[in-house]
Every structure is written in structure tokens, then in C-alpha cells.
N, C-alpha and C positions, 0 to 999 in steps of 0.2 A: 311583207311591204317595206319597200325601200325607204331611206330617209327623204329622198325629193318628193316622193308620193305623200309620206307623212307630212312634211311642209306645205305641201300643194293644198291638202285637205284641210290642215290645221288654218292657214290664212283665209282660204274659202268660207271656214266657220267664223273665223273672227271678224271679218268685214262685214259679214251680214249681222254681227251681235249688235242690238240694240244699244247694249250699255257701255259699249266703247265707243268714243267720241271719233268721228273720221279723222280730224288732225293728229289725235293719238296714235291712230293705225297707221296713217302715212309718214308720220316723222319718227316712229320707234318700231311698230310690230311690221310693218312691210317688210324690212330690212333684216328681221331676227333670222338667225339658222339654228338648226337643232343637230346635234352630234351623238352620236352612241358610244358610251364610255365602255360598257359591257353588256352581258347577256339582259339585266334589267335596270340600266341605268342609263339615263338620258342626260343632256345638259342644253339648255335655251341659251343661246349667245346672242345678246343685244350689243348694237354699234357702240355705244359709251357708256361712261358710269352714270350720267346724267339720264340717259334713256333706261338704264335699269333702274333708277329711282322712279322715273315718270311712269312705267308699267307696273310698279309695285302692287297696286290695289287690283291688277288685272291676273296677277299670277296664278290664284285659284281656278280662274277660268281657264286660262291658257293650260294649265297642269290636267284639270279635268277633260280639256278637249283631247289631249293627248293620247289619255288612257283610254279614251272612249273609241278613238280611231284605233289604237293598238289592241283594243279588247284583253288588256294583259294588266295586271297591277306592276306598274314599273316605279321607280324612283326618278324623282325629276328633280333638277337643280337648275339655278339661273346665275348668271355671270356676264360681262361684256368682253368685247373683243381682245384689250389689251391684256386684261387678267388671264384670258383663256389661253393667249400665245405664252404668256408667262408659265401657266401651268403644263403647257405642252412640252416647253425645253427642258423643265425640272423633270418630266414625266421620262423624255429622251434618254436624259442623262443617267437617271435611276435605271431605266431599261437597258442601257448600256452597261453599267455595272452589275445589273442583274444577268444580262447576257454572258458577261466575263464570269462570273460565279457559276452559271449553269455550266459553260465550257470547262471549267476546272472539276466541276461534279462528274461530268460527261466523260473526262478525262480519267477521273478517278475510278469511276465504275468500270470503265473500260479496261483497268489494270486487273480485274478480276476476270480470269478465265480460266477454260478448264487445264487449258496448258501450263498455265503458271502455278496451278494447285498441287501442293506436295502431298503425295498419295502415301499412307501408311497403313498398318493394321488397324489404327484406330478411327480410321475415316474411309477405307476402302470401298467398302459396301454401300455408304452414304454417296459417295463419287460416283460410283456405277448407276446407284439409281436415279440420281440427278441428271447425269448425262444421258442416260437412256430414255428418260422421259422427254429430255430436251430434244431430242432426235425425232420423237414421234407424239409431238403434245397434243393432248386429248385423246390418244389411242388406247391407252393402259394406265394403271398406278394413278388414278384420280380419285381424290387428290393426291399429291406426295407431301407427306408430312415430316420433317427432319427435325430431329428434337436432340439437345445435348447442352451441357454448360455452355455459359458465356465465353467466348474467347477461342473456340474450338473450330472454327471455320465455315460455320452455317452461313453467315451472310456472303462469304466468298463464293460459295457454292451456288447459292440463290442469284446472285449478280452474275455468274459465269453462265448459269440457264439464262437469263435476261439478253445476254450479249450473244450468246450462240443462237438462240431462236431469231433475234432480230437480224442476225448476220446470214441465217441460213433459209429463213422464212421471211420474206419481204412482204408478203400478204398478210401477215398476223400482225395485230397490234398486241403489243406487249404493255402491262402496267407493274411497276415495281415501287412498292411504298411499305414504310415500316408500320407494325400495328400501331404505334403511337400517332402516327401520321394519319393514318385511316380513323382512329378514334378520335382526332381532333375534328377533322373534316366532318365526320359524323354527328359530332356533339353540335358544331357550327350550323350545319344544315337543319339539325333538329328545331333550331329556335325560328325556323321559317316556314312558309307556308307548305301544305300537302302536296301540291303542284311542284314546288322547288323540291321536296324531298324525294318525288318520285322522279324528276329529271337528274337528280343525283344518282339514283340507283341506275337508271338508264345509262348515264354517261360511262358508270363504270364498266356496267354489262356490255357496252360498245366493245370492249377489248375483246381479245381471243384467248389470252393467258394474263392471270392475275397472281402476281406474287406477292405475298405479305411475309414480312420479315418480323419475326417477334410477336407473334399473333397473341400471346399471353396478355399482350397491353389491352386486348379488347375485354377482357374478365371484369365480371361484375359491372357492367353497362348494359342493363337491360335492353334500353331503346336502341342502342348503337349494335347490339348483337340482333336485334329484330330486322334492321336494316342488312347487316352482315349477312343474315340467314337467307333473307331473299335474294340477294347476290349469289351467295353460293349455291343454291338451286338452280338458279339460272343458268350457272355455268356448268353444272352437272347435266343437266336436262339436255344442253346444247352441245355436249361432250366439247366443251372448251376447258383448257387445263388449269389447275389450281396447283400452287406450291406453296407450302406454310412451313415457317419454324418455329421453335418455341424452345424454352428452356426446360420443358418438362414434356412427357408423353402424354398424349391426349387424355388418357383415362386418369392422369393425375394431376389434370388443370383443373383448378376451381374457378368458380365465378361465370359458369358458361353453362347455357341451357344444355339438358342431357341429349336434344336432338343435334345440337352441334357436335358434342362428343362423339354421339354415333356418326356422322358425317364425316368427322376427322378421320374417323378409323374405316371407313370403306374403301378407302384406296391402299396405299403403302405406308406405313409407319415405321422409320428406321432412325436409329442412333447413332449419332458420332460421339465416340467415346472420348476419354482424355488421352492426350498425345503420349503414344510412347516414346522413350528416350531416343530411338534412332529416327523416328518422324521429326520430333524436335531439331534433333541436330541436321537433318536433312534441310529444315525449313531455316534455321539459322544461317547455314551455307549459301542456301539460296538468296537470303537477306542481303548477306556480306556482298554477294557478287551483284545483287540489284542495286545497291547503295554504294557500288563502285569503291569500297574500301581499299586503298593503296596497301596498307600494311599487312603483312601475312599475319593470320591469327591461328595459333596454335591450337593442338586439338585438345591439350587440357584446358585452354580459355573457352573453347567452344562448348566443352563439355560442363564447364561450370555454370554458363547460361543456361544451357540445357537441363541440369538437374534443379537450379532453381526457379527457371520460368517456363518449365514444361506444361503448366496448368494454362497458359493463356497464348495464344498465337499473338495478340497484340504487344503483350508484354515482352514477347521475342523479340518483334520488330523495334519497340521501342529500346530495348536493350543494345539491339545492333545499331541503332540510332546514335546513341551515347558512345558507343565505339569508333562510329564514323566521325563524329565530334572531335572525340580525343586525338583521333588519327590526324584530322585536318590542322589541330592546333598542335600538334608534335611529328611534322612531317620528317624530322630526322629520325624518329623510331621506325625501323623497317619491320619489327615483329611485334604482335601484341602476345605478350606471355600472361601465365597465370598469375606472376606477380603483379603485372600491371593491372589484371583483372581485379584481382584482390581489392586494390588499392582503389579502383575506379567505381568498384561496388562496394564501397566499403559501407553505405548506407543499409547494407543488408548485415543484420544483427552477427550473423553466424560467417560473416566473411572476414578472414584473417590472412596475412601473407602466408601462401604455400600452402594453405590450407587442405587443398587436394592434390595430393600426390601419392605415390605407391608405398611409400615409408607409413604413411598413416593407415592407410588400407590393412597393410601387413600386420601392423601395431593393433588395430580394434579387431582384426580376424583372431591373431594369436592369443589375444585376451580372452576373447570368447571362449576359445578351446584350450584355454589354461596351458598353452605351450610358450615357446619362445619363438620370437621372429628368425632366428638363426634356424630352427627346426623347419620353418617354412621354405627357407632357400637352401635347406641341406638335401641328403640323400634319403634320409629315413622314410621306410614304407610301410609304418602303422598305418591301420584304417583311419585313426582320429587325423593324424598329421596330413596324410593324402587328402582327405575331405577339406581339412583347413587349407591347404596348399591350393586345390583345385577351386574353393571358393573365392579365395583371395585374388586369383588369376581372373576368375569370371567378374570379378566386382572391377576390377582394374580396367577391365575390357568395357564394361559396362558403364562405369563413371568416367572414366578418363579417355576412354576410346583408342587407346595406343595399339600399335600394330603387334601382331602375333610375335614377329621377330623381337620387338621391343618387349613385350612382356616376357619373353623367353630369356631375353637378357637380363632382365630384372629380378629373374625368380632363378638365380644360381647358374644362369648361363646354359638354361635348357634350349633344345630344339623346337621349333615353331609348331611341329606335328604334335608335341607333346600339350601344347597351349591349346591347340585346336581340340585335342581329345578331353583335355580338361574343362572347357568350355562346354563343348557338346553333351559331356556327361552330366553336368549340373544343370542344363537347359532340360536334358530329358528327365532328371530327378524332380525339377522344380515342377513339372507337369503332372507329376504323380502323387510326391510328398507335399502335402499341405504344410505340416509341421517346419520341414525344411525351407519352403518359400517363406513362412512366417519370419523364420531365423535370419534368412539371407535380407529381408524388408527391414528388418530391426538393425541389422549391421550396417545397411546401406543408408538410413537415416541416421545412425550414429557418426557414420563417416562424415556426412553432409552438415552435420549440426553441432557436432562436439567441439 
């Protein structure tokens, strides 16, 4: 029933109401209008403020008649034209601002695509899984559950899935929300009627793809989980795709009904591991390019950031933003060196001027093996010295990302092929020798924190 029909039936009912004086009807009620604010809210608008006062005693009658006509439990408010127009103008301004915010949010979410996701050994499997499912939503791996620590790129992948599906499947309706957002909506709707709760479920189920980021925020919310469980089943039964992310694998999630844990595991669960140094470095370089930093950033400076912030992509981006700000404030500086980085990131306790250099790596390694730095640079071929030399070369590449030619020059003027052989030998040994891996990890940590 449209507004005109409601208004027509309402006036017909009120004009025949014996409790309403004919003069009151003709002067104030005959000219009223009704406007729908949202799904269950209506506003009755009287011509003047005086008219609003004049019909005050008849408000319950008008309200009951509207509810009878609609056959629904709706909320009804009363106002007068001048005030209503003010409210409309205010709402339009708010909506304008809101649209601007939404526009910025859309722009931000659209920055997350498969094309600009940096792939490495730590996230490759998760990337392939999300991209594969996005190309054929609802066909296989349903639900797709991505898990890993915060800041590893889960949100980027899920937003990339949303963007890809919307771009390539215009007939599919996609909903993306955080677990916290879903929980807040569910908690709010649970305060309302059974009909409104069912309506909320139906609205979510109108989507063809549902993406919930940080689903762990739904834990320990029994009633919310009941709503979620119903929605989950609807999507699976109708071959509609579900994507979830969490900070833990399904079996380690607490505060969920066992039925949900089982369903989380019925598709594909795949982890995003901590960033390796190579991937972190690639992300830093990409972010430097994205932020259009004019100054050249040396490999030592990049590796400083990589070594300290590889546990969180957001921290990496934040650190590059710090570089960008510094570069804009110091346009005369054409190169951002390790010395500048050390000063710029002096809030890191271990950050000292020149902390990361080949000299320090050699000193830490030679101390561990009980030999001199000169021995590492020299020609001696004893097994102990060769192992120490190779580890020092490997760590120089790993921490400072120097070129092979640079490393050869820094280690007694050796040929780059010698450096390649040393690097490959240590990499192969690390895969087999757990004790050596432990030693190298200790050395690396000492170099970075001493």
C-alpha cells in the first residue's frame, strides 16, 4: 500500500469518527500528510505548530488507525510543516556528508585488488585459494576460511574478492562486513520483534556472496550465533559463497557452538603465515612506489624497516608513510640512507646510528665462532672459518639485501659466484640442520638487537 492510499483511507476513517469535531477535522486533520522515514517509521505532518497542538488529544486515534491500515507494528511521530522541512534540510546535509564518507570508503576498499597484492611464500596458498573461489563463487571450497595473525593481509584478500566478484559477476550481490559489524547489527536486532529478526536474516540471505572479516568477534554471543548459524546454512544449502577470516584456525576458536566449528571446516581452511623477509621487502618497495616518495631509499634502509616491521603489513605501510613525510619535509635530501632511517626510527629501542652494516654482521658471527673478522675476510679454508664466512655472507644478503657483487667486494674482494655458492649452501643446510637454523636465527636476532 502506497502513502496516498494510506492517507486516503486514514482521512475517510477520521472524518466518520464521532469523537472528532467536524471543525477540527476541516481545520487541521484534512490537510495532514504522511511520510515514510524508513522500513517501520512514519511521520504525520500537520500544517502549523498550532494545528499540532489542536490535534494533540487525537494522536492516539490517528496512530491506531494508521497501524490498523498497515496491519503492522510501526512507529509513528508527529510534527508540523516548518519543523519537518528543517529536519529534511538537516538530513540532506548529513546524507551529503555520509555520501562523501561512503565514497571515500568505496575508494579505499577498491584499493584492495588481487593485482596489487604482494605475493610471497608466506601468503601464496591463501592468495591462490581466494582468487580461485572468486572466479567461481559457490562452486567449490565453501566456506573459504582464511586465518592468520593480524596484519598479514587477510583483509586485503577478502576485499579483493569482493571487488573481483562485483566487477566480473554483475548479477551477484555481495555483502562485506567485519565480524564486529555483524555482531553489533545482530545485537541491535535481537532487541526487536521476532518479525524484524526474521527480516534481518532474510535481508542478509538476499546476498549471493557473504564475506565476514574477523569472524572471531562473533564468539561468546549465543543468540548472535543462532542468527549466524541460520544464515550460514541458508548460504550453503543454496550454493551461495561464504568467505571468512579469523586470527585462529577454526578448531582453535573458542566461544562458538560445535556445529559452527564443524561448518567452518567443511570447505577449505588455509593459513596466511608471518611475512618472510623477501615478501616484506617487496611490500615496502611497492608502498614506496604507491606513496610516490621522490627520494631514493637505499637497500639498507629498506631492510631496516623489513627486519623490524615484517610482523605486520599495516606497520610496514605506516613506516613508509613516515618516510614519505620526512621526504616531503626535506626535499633537498635525494637519498634516504640507513643513517637517516636510524634517526627517523629512533623510537625503536634498538635503533642506533649505523646499527645495520656488514661490519657488525662480521663481528657478531666471528664472535660466535671464536675467530677474527680478518679470518672471515681472508683466504683460510678451514671448515670452521668457511662456515662462519658463508653464514656472514648469507646474513648480509638476508638482512641488508646487498647485491652479490657488493657482498663479494665486502668479503675480501671475492667473485659474485662465490657468494652465490655460499648463499645456496647455507640455504640447503638450513633446511636439513635444525641446530644450524637455530644458530643462524640467534645470530640474526643478535645483529638486530645488540
